[in-house]
C-alpha positions as CSV (number, residue, x, y, z in Angstrom):
1,M,-26.4,5.1,19.6
2,K,-28.4,2.8,17.6
3,H,-28.4,3.7,14.0
4,I,-25.1,3.5,11.9
5,L,-24.9,4.8,8.2
6,I,-22.1,3.3,6.0
7,T,-20.7,4.5,2.9
8,G,-19.0,1.6,0.8
9,G,-21.1,-0.8,2.8
10,S,-21.5,-3.5,0.0
11,G,-17.7,-3.8,-0.1
12,L,-15.5,-6.5,1.6
13,I,-14.8,-4.5,4.7
14,G,-18.4,-2.8,4.8
15,K,-20.0,-6.2,4.9
16,K,-17.7,-7.4,7.7
17,I,-18.7,-4.2,9.7
18,T,-22.3,-4.4,8.9
19,H,-22.7,-7.9,10.0
20,L,-20.5,-7.0,13.3
21,L,-22.9,-4.1,14.1
22,E,-26.1,-5.9,13.6
23,R,-25.0,-8.7,15.9
24,K,-24.4,-6.0,18.5
25,G,-27.8,-4.9,18.1
26,Y,-27.3,-1.8,15.9
27,E,-29.5,-1.0,13.1
28,V,-27.3,-0.4,9.8
29,A,-28.3,1.3,6.6
30,W,-25.9,1.8,3.5
31,L,-25.6,5.0,1.5
32,S,-25.5,3.8,-2.0
33,R,-25.9,4.9,-5.7
34,N,-28.8,2.4,-5.7
35,A,-31.2,2.1,-2.7
36,D,-32.1,-1.6,-3.6
37,N,-29.5,-3.5,-1.7
38,K,-31.1,-7.1,-1.5
39,G,-32.8,-6.4,1.8
40,Q,-30.2,-4.1,3.4
41,K,-31.7,-0.7,4.5
42,S,-30.2,1.9,2.2
43,F,-30.6,5.6,1.2
44,E,-29.4,7.0,-2.1
45,W,-26.8,9.6,-3.1
46,D,-24.9,10.9,-6.1
47,I,-21.5,11.9,-5.5
48,Q,-21.0,13.6,-8.8
49,N,-24.0,15.7,-8.4
50,Q,-23.3,16.3,-4.9
51,E,-26.9,15.4,-3.8
52,M,-28.2,12.6,-1.4
53,D,-31.2,11.7,0.7
54,E,-31.4,14.3,3.5
55,E,-33.0,11.8,5.7
56,A,-29.9,9.5,5.7
57,I,-28.1,12.2,7.8
58,N,-31.1,12.7,10.3
59,W,-31.6,9.0,10.6
60,A,-28.1,8.3,11.6
61,D,-26.4,8.3,15.2
62,G,-23.0,7.6,13.7
63,I,-21.4,7.3,10.2
64,I,-18.8,4.9,8.9
65,H,-17.2,6.1,5.7
66,L,-15.5,3.6,3.5
67,A,-16.5,4.8,-0.1
68,G,-13.7,5.1,-2.6
69,A,-12.6,3.6,-5.9
70,G,-10.6,0.7,-5.6
71,V,-6.7,1.8,-6.0
72,A,-5.6,-1.8,-7.3
73,D,-8.7,-2.4,-9.7
74,K,-7.3,-0.9,-12.8
75,R,-4.2,0.7,-14.4
76,W,-3.5,4.1,-13.0
77,T,-4.4,6.2,-16.2
78,A,-4.9,9.8,-15.7
79,E,-8.6,9.3,-15.7
80,R,-8.4,6.5,-13.1
81,K,-6.2,8.7,-11.0
82,K,-8.8,11.3,-11.1
83,A,-11.4,8.9,-10.1
84,I,-9.3,7.3,-7.2
85,L,-8.9,11.0,-5.7
86,Q,-12.3,12.5,-6.3
87,S,-14.2,9.4,-5.1
88,R,-12.7,10.0,-1.7
89,T,-12.8,13.9,-1.5
90,M,-15.9,14.5,-3.3
91,S,-17.8,11.7,-1.1
92,T,-16.5,13.3,2.1
93,S,-17.3,16.9,1.0
94,L,-21.0,15.7,0.1
95,L,-21.4,14.2,3.6
96,R,-19.9,17.2,5.2
97,K,-22.4,19.6,3.2
98,Y,-25.4,17.6,4.3
99,I,-24.2,17.2,7.9
100,E,-23.7,20.8,8.2
101,K,-27.3,21.8,7.4
102,S,-28.7,18.8,9.5
103,S,-30.6,19.6,12.5
104,Q,-29.7,16.2,13.7
105,K,-26.2,15.7,13.5
106,P,-24.8,12.3,14.1
107,S,-22.3,12.2,17.0
108,V,-19.4,10.1,15.5
109,F,-17.9,10.1,12.0
110,V,-15.2,7.3,11.4
111,S,-13.6,7.3,8.2
112,A,-11.3,5.0,6.3
113,S,-7.8,6.3,5.3
114,A,-4.7,4.4,4.3
115,V,-1.1,3.7,5.6
116,G,-0.2,4.8,1.9
117,Y,-0.1,8.4,3.5
118,Y,3.4,7.5,4.5
119,G,4.6,6.7,1.0
120,F,6.1,3.6,-0.3
121,N,9.8,4.3,0.6
122,T,9.8,4.4,4.4
123,E,12.4,1.3,4.3
124,N,12.8,-0.2,7.8
125,E,11.5,2.8,9.7
126,M,8.5,2.1,12.1
127,V,6.2,4.9,11.2
128,D,3.6,6.3,13.7
129,E,0.8,8.7,13.1
130,N,2.9,11.8,13.5
131,A,5.3,10.9,10.7
132,K,5.2,13.3,7.7
133,P,3.5,12.1,4.5
134,G,5.1,10.7,1.2
135,D,5.3,12.4,-2.0
136,D,3.8,9.8,-4.4
137,F,0.4,9.7,-5.7
138,L,-1.4,7.7,-3.3
139,A,0.1,9.7,-0.2
140,Q,-1.2,12.8,-2.2
141,V,-4.6,11.2,-2.3
142,V,-4.7,10.3,1.4
143,T,-3.6,13.7,2.5
144,A,-6.3,15.3,0.4
145,W,-8.9,12.8,1.7
146,E,-8.0,13.5,5.4
147,D,-8.0,17.1,4.7
148,E,-11.8,16.8,3.8
149,V,-12.4,14.7,7.0
150,S,-10.9,17.2,9.1
151,K,-13.7,19.6,7.9
152,I,-16.2,17.3,9.4
153,E,-14.2,17.3,12.8
154,N,-14.7,21.1,12.6
155,L,-18.4,20.7,12.5
156,G,-18.2,19.3,16.2
157,L,-18.5,15.6,15.6
158,R,-16.2,13.1,17.3
159,T,-14.0,12.1,14.3
160,V,-11.8,9.1,13.8
161,M,-9.5,8.2,10.8
162,L,-8.2,4.8,10.6
163,R,-5.2,4.3,8.3
164,I,-5.8,0.8,6.8
165,G,-3.0,-1.5,6.0
166,I,-2.9,-4.6,3.9
167,V,-6.2,-6.2,4.7
168,L,-5.9,-10.1,5.0
169,A,-9.3,-11.9,4.0
170,K,-10.3,-15.0,2.2
171,E,-13.2,-13.2,0.5
172,G,-10.7,-10.8,-1.6
173,G,-8.1,-8.2,-1.3
174,A,-4.2,-8.6,-1.5
175,L,-3.9,-12.1,-0.1
176,V,-6.2,-13.4,-2.7
177,E,-4.2,-11.8,-5.6
178,M,-0.9,-12.8,-4.1
179,L,-1.8,-16.6,-4.3
180,K,-3.5,-16.5,-7.9
181,P,-0.5,-17.5,-9.8
182,P,0.5,-21.4,-10.0
183,V,3.4,-20.7,-7.9
184,A,3.7,-18.2,-5.2
185,A,6.7,-15.9,-5.1
186,P,8.0,-12.6,-3.6
187,L,7.4,-9.7,-5.6
188,G,10.5,-7.6,-6.3
189,S,13.3,-8.0,-3.6
190,G,10.6,-9.4,-1.2
191,K,12.2,-7.4,1.5
192,Q,9.5,-4.6,1.6
193,W,7.5,-4.1,4.6
194,M,3.8,-5.0,4.4
195,S,1.7,-3.5,7.2
196,W,-1.3,-6.0,7.4
197,I,-4.3,-6.3,9.5
198,Q,-6.8,-9.3,9.4
199,V,-10.0,-8.4,8.2
200,D,-11.9,-9.5,11.5
201,D,-9.8,-7.3,13.6
202,L,-10.2,-4.5,11.3
203,A,-14.1,-4.7,11.6
204,R,-13.8,-4.9,15.2
205,M,-11.6,-1.7,15.3
206,F,-14.1,0.2,13.5
207,F,-16.8,-1.0,16.0
208,Y,-14.4,-0.1,18.7
209,A,-14.1,3.6,17.2
210,I,-17.9,4.0,17.1
211,E,-18.3,2.6,20.8
212,N,-15.6,4.4,22.7
213,E,-15.7,8.1,23.1
214,Q,-12.1,8.5,24.2
215,V,-10.9,7.4,20.6
216,K,-10.6,10.4,18.5
217,G,-8.1,11.6,15.8
218,I,-5.9,9.3,13.5
219,Y,-5.0,5.7,14.1
220,N,-2.9,3.1,12.0
221,A,-5.3,0.3,11.4
222,V,-2.5,-2.2,11.2
223,G,-1.5,-5.4,13.3
224,P,1.4,-5.3,15.5
225,N,3.6,-7.4,13.8
226,P,4.4,-6.4,10.2
227,A,5.8,-8.9,7.7
228,T,8.0,-8.5,4.7
229,N,6.5,-9.4,1.3
230,A,8.6,-12.7,1.0
231,E,7.6,-13.7,4.7
232,L,3.9,-12.9,4.0
233,T,3.8,-14.7,0.7
234,E,5.8,-17.8,1.9
235,K,3.7,-18.3,5.0
236,A,0.5,-17.7,3.1
237,A,1.6,-20.3,0.4
238,K,2.2,-22.8,3.1
239,K,-1.3,-22.5,4.6
240,K,-2.8,-22.7,1.3
241,G,-0.9,-25.7,0.2
242,K,0.7,-23.8,-2.7
243,L,4.2,-24.0,-4.0
244,F,6.6,-21.2,-2.8
245,V,9.7,-20.3,-4.9
246,N,12.0,-17.7,-3.4
247,I,12.9,-16.0,-6.4
248,G,11.4,-12.4,-6.7
249,V,9.2,-11.5,-9.7
250,P,11.5,-9.0,-11.4
251,G,10.6,-5.3,-10.5
252,F,10.8,-4.3,-14.1
253,G,8.6,-6.7,-15.2
254,L,5.9,-5.6,-12.8
255,K,6.5,-1.8,-13.9
256,I,5.9,-2.7,-17.5
257,I,2.8,-4.7,-16.7
258,L,1.3,-2.3,-13.8
259,G,2.8,1.0,-14.6
260,E,3.0,3.5,-11.9
261,M,0.8,1.2,-9.7
262,A,3.8,-1.1,-9.4
263,Q,5.1,1.0,-6.5
264,M,2.3,-0.2,-4.3
265,V,3.8,-3.8,-4.6
266,L,7.5,-3.1,-4.9
267,G,7.4,-0.5,-2.1
268,G,6.2,-0.7,1.2
269,N,5.9,0.8,4.8
270,K,6.3,-0.6,8.3
271,A,3.4,1.2,10.3
272,S,2.9,1.2,14.2
273,S,-0.1,0.0,15.9
274,K,1.0,1.2,19.3
275,K,-1.4,4.2,19.5
276,I,-4.8,2.1,19.0
277,Q,-3.4,-0.4,21.5
278,E,-2.9,2.4,24.1
279,A,-6.5,3.5,23.5
280,G,-7.6,-0.1,24.7
281,F,-8.1,-1.9,21.5
282,E,-7.1,-5.6,21.6
283,F,-6.0,-7.6,18.6
284,R,-7.4,-11.1,18.2
285,Y,-5.0,-11.9,15.6
286,P,-1.8,-10.1,16.4
287,R,0.6,-12.7,14.6
288,L,0.7,-13.5,11.1
289,E,0.3,-17.2,11.7
290,E,-2.8,-16.8,13.6
291,A,-4.3,-14.5,11.1
292,L,-3.6,-17.0,8.3
293,E,-4.9,-20.0,10.3
294,K,-8.3,-18.0,10.7
295,I,-8.3,-17.2,7.0
296,F,-7.6,-20.8,5.8
297,V,-9.3,-22.8,8.3
């Protein structure tokens, strides 16, 4: 297996996975709306019109599916919520359609998913992959997304779904946003759990899923030591050299500013990494201090 096709390859996680795969001797191509990706081999697709370059599937030995509109990029209007859902379900459906009719099917399909599946009100319960889904908007999105991925599994491909937690990286994501204000502070009570993973460990987990045939099904892509919002914010501020004040940003204020999206930062979940570790994956940054040290080195 030497050819890996990635959707969402130009994003933070996609670039990390691309670089790792190329260092390991794989040839990587991105599936993109524009085939001109500054030297990166690419194939075109059009999710809205449900069309793509047929050669992309014939070329690929494996597929990594990351594409989806950012859940925290814009306020959740009705139109934005539709985009968040359809960018995931329609892109997966398009891949399935072309895999189904391809004479040279890839052998493995690894899809992103999210710990948002469990909802944002799991409190102190440690949830594993067998837990029931939540009932909020993001839980419904993830459920619909995974249902579409399951249809690809029914085509006979080894299929893996990685439910990704809060990704810690210096290039972007939640950590950068948390440390933007002049003074760092918890959000709401600060007691809500954040199931985090260091971005290099996440890229390695996708690589592990591609390489190891015993890995199949759903796994939580989170580190083994979840932290509360207050703990993560305080330790990140200290590493960054930023002042931390242990007075929570009022929840009602966040709801006014963010609307329904506030549930993402005021709620949380505590997801278990036991299953992926039992499958043989080893974290390089299992503790928050180690992850932050790597990021702010």
